[in-house]
N, C-alpha and C positions, 0 to 999 in steps of 0.2 A: 632440250632434246630436239634434234632436227627431224623434220618430216621425211617420209620415204620419197616424196616427190622432190623435195629440195636436194636430197642425197643423189637422186637420179640425175637431176639437172646439173649438179656439180660434177658428176662423172662425165657427162656429155660436154662439159665446158672445157675450152682450151685455155691453157695458161700462156699462150702465145698472144700477149696483149701489149699494145703500145700505149704509152702514157705520155702526157705533157704536163709540165709544171709551170704555173704562173705565180710569181710572188709579187704582190702589190704592196708598195711601201714608198712613202715620201722620205723616210728616215734611213732605211737601209739602202745605201747607194751602191754597194758592191756585193759581189757573191760572198766575199770574206765575212761580211757582217750578217749575211742571211743564214742564221743558224737553223731556223725552221725549214727553209728551203733545202738546206743540206741534209737535214734529217729525212725529209720526205724523199729526196732523190736517192739517198742511200737505201731506204726501205724499199722503194720501187725497184731499184736495180737488183736487189737481192732476190726478186721474184719474177719481175717482168722487164720489159724494155722501156727505158726512159729515152724517148725519141727527141724531146725538145724541152728546154728549160729557159725561161726568161724572167727577168727582174724588171718591173715597170713601175712608174709612179701611179698614184691613185687617180687615174684618169680614165673615164668611161671609154673614150675612143681608143685609147691604147689597149684596154682590156678587150674590147670587141675585135680589134685587129689581131691581137694575139690568139684569141679563140678561133677566128676564121682561118688564120694561117695554120693552126694546128689541125683543124678539121680538113683543110685542103691537103695536109700531109698525112691523111688517113689515120689520125690518132684516135684510139678507142675511148680513152678516159682522160679527161682534163681535171687536174687538181689545182685549185687556187688556194692561196693562203694570204691572209692580210686583207685590210680594207673592209672588214666586216663590223667594225665598231659603231659607235653612235656619233662620232665626230662628223662635222659637215663634209670632210674630205673622204670619208669612208663610203665608197660607192659600189662595192662588189655585190652585195646581196641584191640590191635593186636592179643593178645592171644585168646580172646573169638571169635573174628571175624574169626579166622582160624578154629574154630569148627562149625560155623553156617552152617546149611543146607539151611536155609532161613533167610533173613535179614528183620528186621522191621525198614526200613529207617526212617519212619515218627517220631519215638521216638527221635532220635538225632536231626533231623531237628526242630521239635517242641520245644524240650528242649532248643536249642540254640536261637530260636526266643523268647521264654519266658525269657531266661536269658538276652537277649539283652534289653528287656523292663526293666529289673531290674538293670543291671550293665553296659549297654552300650556296646561299641566295645570290651571290655574285654571278652565278650561272645565268641569271636572267639577262645579263649583258652579253651573253655568248650567242652571237648570231651565226648560224651555219645553215646552208641550204644545199640542195642537190636537185638535179633534173636532167632531162634529155633534150638535146638540141641537135638536129640533123644526124640522128642515130649515134650521137656521141654523148657519153655520160659526163656531167660536170658536177664535181663536188667542190663546194666552197667552204673553207673553214677559217677560223681566226688565225692570226699569225704568231701567237705566242708558242714557244716550244711545247709547253704542257698541253695546250689545246690541240696542237698538231698530233701529238702522240695519242691523245684520247680519240681524235677523229680517225686516225689511221688504224688504230686497234679495232674500230667498228667496221671498217670497210675493206681493208687490204686483202683478207682471205676470201671475201665474197666478190671481188672484182670479176673473176671468170664467170661467175653466176650472173652478175649484172649484164656483162657483155653478151653472154649467151642469149638472154632475153631481148636485149635492145637490137642486136644485129639480125634477128629473125624477121 
């Protein structure tokens, strides 16, 4: 059940939101192979504006550059997928968290709880994070199609509410 305040904020929030999508992958070298990125893009386009979409290797500097370029392009919400695992090349979580001015801890917590319902204790391997950087919201999620669906189900309807608060 939503609170009256949350309902009020949602009514005051605009759905005129610009989004950017960053897929990090050393294995998915083309848009054609990026099934998770395609799913995210399709979902975003059905509700908001997808202003930028990039596919980059798991490199911290490439990620920082992509984020800065999107912020310079006045993007409200950046969604990253991939690079959140435990392999040595998985750098997304540590990289984006080093930028955050504020964290949105509930996203990762709720993502893992939902993942646990779906996949059991393997959810402990599911690293997801969110935060605010330069008045831009960044959500980072694992790159598997199922993880992307779980994450988007948690946030996509609330994006206007997030942006409403962050842009104030």
